[in-house]
Each structure stands twice: as C-alpha cells, then as structure tokens.
N, CA, C and O atoms as a GROMACS GRO file, in nm:
protein
  476
    1UNK      N    1   2.464   1.802  -1.710
    1UNK     CA    2   2.364   1.766  -1.794
    1UNK      C    3   2.247   1.746  -1.717
    1UNK      O    4   2.254   1.689  -1.608
    2UNK      N    5   2.130   1.791  -1.766
    2UNK     CA    6   1.989   1.778  -1.707
    2UNK      C    7   1.913   1.692  -1.805
    2UNK      O    8   1.915   1.701  -1.928
    3UNK      N    9   1.839   1.600  -1.725
    3UNK     CA   10   1.766   1.508  -1.795
    3UNK      C   11   1.606   1.531  -1.770
    3UNK      O   12   1.568   1.531  -1.653
    4UNK      N   13   1.526   1.548  -1.857
    4UNK     CA   14   1.394   1.571  -1.842
    4UNK      C   15   1.326   1.447  -1.866
    4UNK      O   16   1.356   1.377  -1.963
    5UNK      N   17   1.228   1.412  -1.778
    5UNK     CA   18   1.131   1.294  -1.799
    5UNK      C   19   0.996   1.345  -1.816
    5UNK      O   20   0.945   1.413  -1.727
    6UNK      N   21   0.928   1.312  -1.936
    6UNK     CA   22   0.807   1.362  -1.977
    6UNK      C   23   0.707   1.253  -1.913
    6UNK      O   24   0.722   1.132  -1.935
    7UNK      N   25   0.605   1.304  -1.834
    7UNK     CA   26   0.529   1.215  -1.767
    7UNK      C   27   0.401   1.304  -1.732
    7UNK      O   28   0.402   1.426  -1.715
    8UNK      N   29   0.295   1.221  -1.724
    8UNK     CA   30   0.179   1.316  -1.661
    8UNK      C   31   0.157   1.249  -1.518
    8UNK      O   32   0.055   1.278  -1.457
    9UNK      N   33   0.232   1.178  -1.473
    9UNK     CA   34   0.204   1.110  -1.339
    9UNK      C   35   0.312   1.143  -1.250
    9UNK      O   36   0.426   1.146  -1.294
   10UNK      N   37   0.290   1.167  -1.137
   10UNK     CA   38   0.382   1.204  -1.031
   10UNK      C   39   0.347   1.146  -0.888
   10UNK      O   40   0.238   1.171  -0.836
   11UNK      N   41   0.440   1.071  -0.828
   11UNK     CA   42   0.410   1.014  -0.679
   11UNK      C   43   0.511   1.082  -0.594
   11UNK      O   44   0.632   1.067  -0.606
   12UNK      N   45   0.449   1.161  -0.503
   12UNK     CA   46   0.528   1.218  -0.387
   12UNK      C   47   0.488   1.159  -0.254
   12UNK      O   48   0.371   1.139  -0.221
   13UNK      N   49   0.602   1.130  -0.178
   13UNK     CA   50   0.587   1.079  -0.043
   13UNK      C   51   0.686   1.144   0.044
   13UNK      O   52   0.778   1.210  -0.004
   14UNK      N   53   0.667   1.125   0.179
   14UNK     CA   54   0.765   1.194   0.279
   14UNK      C   55   0.873   1.085   0.300
   14UNK      O   56   0.852   0.966   0.326
   15UNK      N   57   0.981   1.143   0.286
   15UNK     CA   58   1.092   1.032   0.312
   15UNK      C   59   1.126   1.008   0.470
   15UNK      O   60   1.203   0.921   0.509
   16UNK      N   61   1.064   1.087   0.544
   16UNK     CA   62   1.078   1.059   0.674
   16UNK      C   63   1.005   0.945   0.752
   16UNK      O   64   1.029   0.908   0.867
   17UNK      N   65   0.903   0.895   0.658
   17UNK     CA   66   0.813   0.795   0.708
   17UNK      C   67   0.884   0.666   0.703
   17UNK      O   68   0.978   0.650   0.625
   18UNK      N   69   0.839   0.567   0.787
   18UNK     CA   70   0.901   0.429   0.779
   18UNK      C   71   0.893   0.371   0.638
   18UNK      O   72   0.814   0.408   0.551
   19UNK      N   73   0.993   0.269   0.625
   19UNK     CA   74   0.980   0.210   0.488
   19UNK      C   75   0.845   0.153   0.451
   19UNK      O   76   0.797   0.170   0.338
   20UNK      N   77   0.784   0.086   0.548
   20UNK     CA   78   0.665   0.010   0.546
   20UNK      C   79   0.546   0.119   0.492
   20UNK      O   80   0.469   0.098   0.398
   21UNK      N   81   0.550   0.240   0.576
   21UNK     CA   82   0.463   0.343   0.546
   21UNK      C   83   0.488   0.396   0.402
   21UNK      O   84   0.398   0.405   0.319
   22UNK      N   85   0.608   0.427   0.380
   22UNK     CA   86   0.639   0.476   0.238
   22UNK      C   87   0.595   0.388   0.131
   22UNK      O   88   0.531   0.430   0.034
   23UNK      N   89   0.632   0.257   0.148
   23UNK     CA   90   0.593   0.162   0.041
   23UNK      C   91   0.437   0.153   0.030
   23UNK      O   92   0.394   0.112  -0.077
   24UNK      N   93   0.358   0.182   0.118
   24UNK     CA   94   0.210   0.182   0.113
   24UNK      C   95   0.169   0.293   0.050
   24UNK      O   96   0.080   0.285  -0.036
   25UNK      N   97   0.226   0.410   0.084
   25UNK     CA   98   0.187   0.544   0.014
   25UNK      C   99   0.216   0.536  -0.135
   25UNK      O  100   0.133   0.575  -0.217
   26UNK      N  101   0.336   0.485  -0.171
   26UNK     CA  102   0.373   0.473  -0.320
   26UNK      C  103   0.295   0.382  -0.376
   26UNK      O  104   0.254   0.412  -0.488
   27UNK      N  105   0.259   0.274  -0.332
   27UNK     CA  106   0.188   0.181  -0.401
   27UNK      C  107   0.030   0.216  -0.400
   27UNK      O  108  -0.043   0.164  -0.484
   28UNK      N  109  -0.017   0.300  -0.308
   28UNK     CA  110  -0.143   0.340  -0.312
   28UNK      C  111  -0.163   0.459  -0.423
   28UNK      O  112  -0.267   0.470  -0.488
   29UNK      N  113  -0.067   0.533  -0.434
   29UNK     CA  114  -0.066   0.626  -0.548
   29UNK      C  115  -0.053   0.555  -0.690
   29UNK      O  116  -0.120   0.583  -0.789
   30UNK      N  117   0.034   0.470  -0.684
   30UNK     CA  118   0.050   0.391  -0.822
   30UNK      C  119  -0.080   0.318  -0.864
   30UNK      O  120  -0.114   0.304  -0.981
   31UNK      N  121  -0.157   0.268  -0.746
   31UNK     CA  122  -0.284   0.205  -0.778
   31UNK      C  123  -0.374   0.307  -0.840
   31UNK      O  124  -0.448   0.275  -0.933
   32UNK      N  125  -0.371   0.433  -0.789
   32UNK     CA  126  -0.471   0.522  -0.846
   32UNK      C  127  -0.426   0.547  -0.995
   32UNK      O  128  -0.516   0.572  -1.075
   33UNK      N  129  -0.297   0.542  -1.040
   33UNK     CA  130  -0.257   0.565  -1.181
   33UNK      C  131  -0.302   0.434  -1.265
   33UNK      O  132  -0.356   0.441  -1.376
   34UNK      N  133  -0.273   0.313  -1.199
   34UNK     CA  134  -0.305   0.188  -1.275
   34UNK      C  135  -0.466   0.197  -1.290
   34UNK      O  136  -0.516   0.160  -1.396
   35UNK      N  137  -0.534   0.238  -1.199
   35UNK     CA  138  -0.687   0.229  -1.204
   35UNK      C  139  -0.745   0.321  -1.286
   35UNK      O  140  -0.864   0.305  -1.316
   36UNK      N  141  -0.668   0.440  -1.341
   36UNK     CA  142  -0.707   0.526  -1.422
   36UNK      C  143  -0.795   0.638  -1.352
   36UNK      O  144  -0.884   0.702  -1.408
   37UNK      N  145  -0.751   0.648  -1.214
   37UNK     CA  146  -0.831   0.770  -1.147
   37UNK      C  147  -0.748   0.900  -1.194
   37UNK      O  148  -0.629   0.902  -1.227
   38UNK      N  149  -0.830   0.999  -1.189
   38UNK     CA  150  -0.788   1.138  -1.228
   38UNK      C  151  -0.797   1.219  -1.118
   38UNK      O  152  -0.900   1.223  -1.050
   39UNK      N  153  -0.680   1.296  -1.087
   39UNK     CA  154  -0.664   1.379  -0.976
   39UNK      C  155  -0.707   1.513  -1.030
   39UNK      O  156  -0.641   1.566  -1.120
   40UNK      N  157  -0.814   1.570  -0.981
   40UNK     CA  158  -0.834   1.701  -1.041
   40UNK      C  159  -0.759   1.833  -0.977
   40UNK      O  160  -0.753   1.935  -1.045
   41UNK      N  161  -0.707   1.829  -0.858
   41UNK     CA  162  -0.607   1.911  -0.834
   41UNK      C  163  -0.533   1.878  -0.683
   41UNK      O  164  -0.573   1.783  -0.614
   42UNK      N  165  -0.444   1.949  -0.648
   42UNK     CA  166  -0.356   1.934  -0.532
   42UNK      C  167  -0.334   2.065  -0.457
   42UNK      O  168  -0.335   2.172  -0.518
   43UNK      N  169  -0.316   2.059  -0.334
   43UNK     CA  170  -0.268   2.180  -0.266
   43UNK      C  171  -0.145   2.168  -0.188
   43UNK      O  172  -0.109   2.057  -0.147
   44UNK      N  173  -0.076   2.276  -0.163
   44UNK     CA  174   0.054   2.277  -0.098
   44UNK      C  175   0.015   2.324   0.044
   44UNK      O  176  -0.048   2.429   0.058
   45UNK      N  177   0.057   2.240   0.158
   45UNK     CA  178   0.029   2.282   0.305
   45UNK      C  179   0.147   2.391   0.343
   45UNK      O  180   0.239   2.420   0.266
   46UNK      N  181   0.133   2.435   0.451
   46UNK     CA  182   0.240   2.536   0.497
   46UNK      C  183   0.370   2.480   0.538
   46UNK      O  184   0.473   2.546   0.546
   47UNK      N  185   0.359   2.345   0.564
   47UNK     CA  186   0.492   2.272   0.587
   47UNK      C  187   0.570   2.223   0.452
   47UNK      O  188   0.678   2.164   0.449
   48UNK      N  189   0.490   2.262   0.345
   48UNK     CA  190   0.557   2.227   0.219
   48UNK      C  191   0.517   2.096   0.161
   48UNK      O  192   0.563   2.060   0.053
   49UNK      N  193   0.424   2.016   0.235
   49UNK     CA  194   0.354   1.898   0.192
   49UNK      C  195   0.271   1.922   0.077
   49UNK      O  196   0.204   2.025   0.071
   50UNK      N  197   0.268   1.825  -0.028
   50UNK     CA  198   0.176   1.831  -0.123
   50UNK      C  199   0.072   1.737  -0.098
   50UNK      O  200   0.099   1.620  -0.074
   51UNK      N  201  -0.078   1.790  -0.104
   51UNK     CA  202  -0.166   1.705  -0.059
   51UNK      C  203  -0.272   1.688  -0.176
   51UNK      O  204  -0.343   1.784  -0.206
   52UNK      N  205  -0.281   1.574  -0.238
   52UNK     CA  206  -0.378   1.530  -0.342
   52UNK      C  207  -0.525   1.566  -0.292
   52UNK      O  208  -0.558   1.559  -0.174
   53UNK      N  209  -0.601   1.600  -0.384
   53UNK     CA  210  -0.752   1.616  -0.365
   53UNK      C  211  -0.841   1.561  -0.469
   53UNK      O  212  -0.799   1.533  -0.581
   54UNK      N  213  -0.956   1.546  -0.434
   54UNK     CA  214  -1.073   1.520  -0.534
   54UNK      C  215  -1.068   1.376  -0.588
   54UNK      O  216  -1.102   1.353  -0.704
   55UNK      N  217  -1.024   1.278  -0.506
   55UNK     CA  218  -1.052   1.133  -0.536
   55UNK      C  219  -1.168   1.112  -0.444
   55UNK      O  220  -1.170   1.160  -0.331
   56UNK      N  221  -1.270   1.036  -0.499
   56UNK     CA  222  -1.387   1.001  -0.426
   56UNK      C  223  -1.348   0.877  -0.338
   56UNK      O  224  -1.243   0.815  -0.349
   57UNK      N  225  -1.449   0.849  -0.250
   57UNK     CA  226  -1.413   0.775  -0.141
   57UNK      C  227  -1.416   0.630  -0.207
   57UNK      O  228  -1.340   0.546  -0.159
   58UNK      N  229  -1.499   0.593  -0.315
   58UNK     CA  230  -1.478   0.474  -0.391
   58UNK      C  231  -1.342   0.442  -0.438
   58UNK      O  232  -1.288   0.332  -0.437
   59UNK      N  233  -1.284   0.574  -0.487
   59UNK     CA  234  -1.149   0.538  -0.569
   59UNK      C  235  -1.053   0.525  -0.447
   59UNK      O  236  -0.965   0.438  -0.453
   60UNK      N  237  -1.062   0.598  -0.348
   60UNK     CA  238  -0.970   0.581  -0.241
   60UNK      C  239  -0.972   0.424  -0.186
   60UNK      O  240  -0.869   0.359  -0.166
   61UNK      N  241  -1.091   0.378  -0.169
   61UNK     CA  242  -1.096   0.241  -0.120
   61UNK      C  243  -1.041   0.142  -0.245
   61UNK      O  244  -0.970   0.047  -0.214
   62UNK      N  245  -1.071   0.163  -0.372
   62UNK     CA  246  -1.018   0.089  -0.478
   62UNK      C  247  -0.853   0.082  -0.465
   62UNK      O  248  -0.790  -0.023  -0.472
   63UNK      N  249  -0.795   0.212  -0.445
   63UNK     CA  250  -0.653   0.225  -0.444
   63UNK      C  251  -0.588   0.151  -0.315
   63UNK      O  252  -0.476   0.100  -0.316
   64UNK      N  253  -0.670   0.155  -0.212
   64UNK     CA  254  -0.622   0.093  -0.077
   64UNK      C  255  -0.614  -0.047  -0.119
   64UNK      O  256  -0.506  -0.107  -0.123
   65UNK      N  257  -0.731  -0.103  -0.154
   65UNK     CA  258  -0.741  -0.247  -0.183
   65UNK      C  259  -0.629  -0.296  -0.295
   65UNK      O  260  -0.561  -0.396  -0.271
   66UNK      N  261  -0.616  -0.236  -0.398
   66UNK     CA  262  -0.510  -0.287  -0.484
   66UNK      C  263  -0.352  -0.263  -0.451
   66UNK      O  264  -0.261  -0.333  -0.495
   67UNK      N  265  -0.338  -0.151  -0.367
   67UNK     CA  266  -0.211  -0.140  -0.309
   67UNK      C  267  -0.171  -0.251  -0.210
   67UNK      O  268  -0.057  -0.298  -0.213
   68UNK      N  269  -0.261  -0.292  -0.125
   68UNK     CA  270  -0.259  -0.408  -0.020
   68UNK      C  271  -0.235  -0.532  -0.105
   68UNK      O  272  -0.144  -0.609  -0.075
   69UNK      N  273  -0.308  -0.553  -0.204
   69UNK     CA  274  -0.300  -0.681  -0.288
   69UNK      C  275  -0.173  -0.699  -0.344
   69UNK      O  276  -0.118  -0.809  -0.347
   70UNK      N  277  -0.116  -0.579  -0.395
   70UNK     CA  278   0.024  -0.587  -0.460
   70UNK      C  279   0.138  -0.588  -0.359
   70UNK      O  280   0.240  -0.652  -0.384
   71UNK      N  281   0.123  -0.517  -0.241
   71UNK     CA  282   0.218  -0.537  -0.143
   71UNK      C  283   0.222  -0.678  -0.074
   71UNK      O  284   0.331  -0.730  -0.050
   72UNK      N  285   0.104  -0.741  -0.040
   72UNK     CA  286   0.094  -0.871   0.027
   72UNK      C  287   0.002  -0.947  -0.041
   72UNK      O  288  -0.108  -0.965   0.011
   73UNK      N  289   0.031  -0.998  -0.158
   73UNK     CA  290  -0.067  -1.089  -0.224
   73UNK      C  291  -0.102  -1.205  -0.134
   73UNK      O  292  -0.021  -1.238  -0.048
   74UNK      N  293  -0.221  -1.273  -0.149
   74UNK     CA  294  -0.265  -1.391  -0.065
   74UNK      C  295  -0.161  -1.487  -0.060
   74UNK      O  296  -0.133  -1.526   0.054
   75UNK      N  297  -0.089  -1.539  -0.163
   75UNK     CA  298   0.015  -1.637  -0.137
   75UNK      C  299   0.125  -1.591  -0.043
   75UNK      O  300   0.173  -1.674   0.035
   76UNK      N  301   0.166  -1.477  -0.044
   76UNK     CA  302   0.258  -1.413   0.045
   76UNK      C  303   0.203  -1.438   0.187
   76UNK      O  304   0.273  -1.496   0.270
   77UNK      N  305   0.084  -1.397   0.215
   77UNK     CA  306   0.029  -1.409   0.348
   77UNK      C  307   0.018  -1.550   0.398
   77UNK      O  308   0.041  -1.579   0.516
   78UNK      N  309  -0.015  -1.638   0.307
   78UNK     CA  310  -0.013  -1.787   0.324
   78UNK      C  311   0.132  -1.847   0.377
   78UNK      O  312   0.152  -1.923   0.472
   79UNK      N  313   0.217  -1.795   0.296
   79UNK     CA  314   0.357  -1.820   0.326
   79UNK      C  315   0.411  -1.759   0.460
   79UNK      O  316   0.491  -1.822   0.528
   80UNK      N  317   0.371  -1.653   0.492
   80UNK     CA  318   0.415  -1.584   0.610
   80UNK      C  319   0.345  -1.676   0.730
   80UNK      O  320   0.417  -1.713   0.823
   81UNK      N  321   0.217  -1.708   0.727
   81UNK     CA  322   0.157  -1.782   0.836
   81UNK      C  323   0.212  -1.930   0.828
   81UNK      O  324   0.241  -1.988   0.933
   82UNK      N  325   0.225  -1.992   0.709
   82UNK     CA  326   0.268  -2.129   0.721
   82UNK      C  327   0.420  -2.136   0.754
   82UNK      O  328   0.464  -2.242   0.797
   83UNK      N  329   0.491  -2.043   0.738
   83UNK     CA  330   0.656  -2.039   0.788
   83UNK      C  331   0.652  -1.987   0.931
   83UNK      O  332   0.756  -1.987   0.996
   84UNK      N  333   0.534  -1.942   0.988
   84UNK     CA  334   0.525  -1.896   1.130
   84UNK      C  335   0.618  -1.769   1.150
   84UNK      O  336   0.676  -1.748   1.257
   85UNK      N  337   0.626  -1.695   1.054
   85UNK     CA  338   0.697  -1.558   1.068
   85UNK      C  339   0.630  -1.478   1.163
   85UNK      O  340   0.507  -1.475   1.164
   86UNK      N  341   0.715  -1.397   1.262
   86UNK     CA  342   0.652  -1.325   1.347
   86UNK      C  343   0.604  -1.196   1.270
   86UNK      O  344   0.658  -1.168   1.163
   87UNK      N  345   0.504  -1.118   1.321
   87UNK     CA  346   0.453  -0.998   1.247
   87UNK      C  347   0.573  -0.908   1.216
   87UNK      O  348   0.581  -0.846   1.110
   88UNK      N  349   0.671  -0.903   1.319
   88UNK     CA  350   0.783  -0.810   1.298
   88UNK      C  351   0.874  -0.862   1.189
   88UNK      O  352   0.922  -0.781   1.110
   89UNK      N  353   0.898  -0.975   1.178
   89UNK     CA  354   0.988  -1.048   1.073
   89UNK      C  355   0.918  -1.039   0.932
   89UNK      O  356   0.986  -1.010   0.834
   90UNK      N  357   0.786  -1.064   0.921
   90UNK     CA  358   0.691  -1.050   0.801
   90UNK      C  359   0.716  -0.903   0.755
   90UNK      O  360   0.767  -0.885   0.644
   91UNK      N  361   0.687  -0.807   0.825
   91UNK     CA  362   0.684  -0.684   0.813
   91UNK      C  363   0.827  -0.621   0.756
   91UNK      O  364   0.827  -0.523   0.681
   92UNK      N  365   0.927  -0.677   0.793
   92UNK     CA  366   1.064  -0.650   0.776
   92UNK      C  367   1.093  -0.704   0.619
   92UNK      O  368   1.133  -0.635   0.525
   93UNK      N  369   1.060  -0.847   0.620
   93UNK     CA  370   1.052  -0.928   0.485
   93UNK      C  371   0.989  -0.864   0.377
   93UNK      O  372   1.043  -0.871   0.267
   94UNK      N  373   0.873  -0.798   0.392
   94UNK     CA  374   0.795  -0.761   0.295
   94UNK      C  375   0.785  -0.607   0.269
   94UNK      O  376   0.724  -0.554   0.175
   95UNK      N  377   0.861  -0.538   0.376
   95UNK     CA  378   0.867  -0.401   0.378
   95UNK      C  379   0.734  -0.328   0.381
   95UNK      O  380   0.708  -0.233   0.307
   96UNK      N  381   0.648  -0.379   0.476
   96UNK     CA  382   0.515  -0.312   0.508
   96UNK      C  383   0.509  -0.281   0.643
   96UNK      O  384   0.593  -0.319   0.724
   97UNK      N  385   0.408  -0.210   0.673
   97UNK     CA  386   0.368  -0.166   0.802
   97UNK      C  387   0.295  -0.274   0.867
   97UNK      O  388   0.238  -0.361   0.800
   98UNK      N  389   0.294  -0.272   1.008
   98UNK     CA  390   0.217  -0.386   1.095
   98UNK      C  391   0.061  -0.333   1.050
   98UNK      O  392  -0.025  -0.419   1.028
   99UNK      N  393   0.035  -0.215   1.039
   99UNK     CA  394  -0.115  -0.203   1.004
   99UNK      C  395  -0.152  -0.268   0.877
   99UNK      O  396  -0.251  -0.340   0.870
  100UNK      N  397  -0.068  -0.244   0.769
  100UNK     CA  398  -0.100  -0.308   0.644
  100UNK      C  399  -0.097  -0.475   0.647
  100UNK      O  400  -0.173  -0.542   0.578
  101UNK      N  401  -0.010  -0.525   0.726
  101UNK     CA  402  -0.006  -0.679   0.742
  101UNK      C  403  -0.135  -0.721   0.825
  101UNK      O  404  -0.200  -0.820   0.792
  102UNK      N  405  -0.168  -0.646   0.928
  102UNK     CA  406  -0.302  -0.691   0.992
  102UNK      C  407  -0.420  -0.674   0.907
  102UNK      O  408  -0.499  -0.767   0.896
  103UNK      N  409  -0.438  -0.564   0.847
  103UNK     CA  410  -0.547  -0.538   0.743
  103UNK      C  411  -0.565  -0.643   0.656
  103UNK      O  412  -0.673  -0.701   0.646
  104UNK      N  413  -0.442  -0.679   0.574
  104UNK     CA  414  -0.446  -0.775   0.468
  104UNK      C  415  -0.498  -0.923   0.532
  104UNK      O  416  -0.584  -0.994   0.480
  105UNK      N  417  -0.429  -0.954   0.655
  105UNK     CA  418  -0.466  -1.086   0.716
  105UNK      C  419  -0.610  -1.085   0.732
  105UNK      O  420  -0.678  -1.181   0.698
  106UNK      N  421  -0.663  -0.968   0.789
  106UNK     CA  422  -0.819  -0.966   0.816
  106UNK      C  423  -0.917  -0.984   0.707
  106UNK      O  424  -1.008  -1.067   0.707
  107UNK      N  425  -0.885  -0.885   0.598
  107UNK     CA  426  -0.945  -0.882   0.485
  107UNK      C  427  -0.947  -1.008   0.396
  107UNK      O  428  -1.042  -1.032   0.321
  108UNK      N  429  -0.839  -1.086   0.406
  108UNK     CA  430  -0.825  -1.205   0.335
  108UNK      C  431  -0.880  -1.325   0.392
  108UNK      O  432  -0.908  -1.424   0.324
  109UNK      N  433  -0.897  -1.315   0.519
  109UNK     CA  434  -0.931  -1.452   0.604
  109UNK      C  435  -0.847  -1.569   0.606
  109UNK      O  436  -0.884  -1.686   0.613
  110UNK      N  437  -0.705  -1.515   0.600
  110UNK     CA  438  -0.609  -1.622   0.582
  110UNK      C  439  -0.602  -1.699   0.718
  110UNK      O  440  -0.595  -1.822   0.722
  111UNK      N  441  -0.604  -1.623   0.828
  111UNK     CA  442  -0.594  -1.700   0.946
  111UNK      C  443  -0.712  -1.788   0.976
  111UNK      O  444  -0.698  -1.886   1.049
  112UNK      N  445  -0.819  -1.760   0.927
  112UNK     CA  446  -0.952  -1.840   0.938
  112UNK      C  447  -0.937  -1.959   0.854
  112UNK      O  448  -0.971  -2.070   0.896
  113UNK      N  449  -0.878  -1.937   0.718
  113UNK     CA  450  -0.862  -2.052   0.627
  113UNK      C  451  -0.770  -2.141   0.685
  113UNK      O  452  -0.790  -2.261   0.668
  114UNK      N  453  -0.667  -2.102   0.752
  114UNK     CA  454  -0.562  -2.197   0.790
  114UNK      C  455  -0.630  -2.265   0.930
  114UNK      O  456  -0.609  -2.383   0.957
  115UNK      N  457  -0.702  -2.192   1.004
  115UNK     CA  458  -0.753  -2.256   1.126
  115UNK      C  459  -0.850  -2.378   1.084
  115UNK      O  460  -0.860  -2.479   1.154
  116UNK      N  461  -0.916  -2.361   0.970
  116UNK     CA  462  -1.018  -2.448   0.926
  116UNK      C  463  -0.958  -2.571   0.861
  116UNK      O  464  -1.017  -2.679   0.856
  117UNK      N  465  -0.832  -2.548   0.808
  117UNK     CA  466  -0.758  -2.651   0.755
  117UNK      C  467  -0.699  -2.747   0.860
  117UNK      O  468  -0.688  -2.868   0.837
  118UNK      N  469  -0.657  -2.685   0.984
  118UNK     CA  470  -0.610  -2.757   1.074
  118UNK      C  471  -0.734  -2.845   1.161
  118UNK      O  472  -0.711  -2.940   1.235
  119UNK      N  473  -0.844  -2.796   1.137
  119UNK     CA  474  -0.951  -2.856   1.218
  119UNK      C  475  -0.995  -2.988   1.166
  119UNK      O  476  -1.084  -3.051   1.224
   0.00000   0.00000   0.00000
C-alpha cells in the first residue's frame, strides 16, 4: 500500500550531517515556510544534492534568526548558563551544533546579561 501526502512544502537534508547540523538545516527550512518565503526554483548538483535557490539575503537572515530562536530560545540559553552546562553537554541536550550555540549566546547577549547580574 502506498500513501501519498499532498503538500506544497518539502524539506530535504543530508542524513550524513551531524544531528546538530541536521536540526539546524531542517529548522532553517521550516522557518522559510513559516515566514511565507517562496522558493522560485531549485537545482540538482552532480552528487544528487538538491540546492534551493532564489531566497534573498534578507530572507536567509530571517530564516537563520527564526531557526536559532526556535532551537535555542533565550530561556534555554539562560538555563544552560545558570546550570553551568559545558558547551558539549548543552549541544548534546538541545541537539544543536556548537556553532549554533555560540551564535545564539553572542546574538542574545546572555553571557553579558549574566555577568552584569553578578556584578
């Protein structure tokens, strides 16, 4: 029995990527969908990879921001720091890459906020 799912949206990722990277890619693509960004076309590379095209830099930035916010919301970042989780443990607990964790910490100013609280 074959089941068909009718949808206009499709998210494709490379299963060989680390779990943290995969989650970022999937959340980034879902962010495009949630934000109503429309993909004009996609192309297939020689290795069989499907590459989306025609999102503006503003749309890419919006999708990056929303993906990061959904993967690591501010309360989660505060909890990570307040519980003194190592970056490795935090990445494992939230299934994100170290790059994503570091980017969210920088963008939210959580470390600065907590340092001011202690002062």
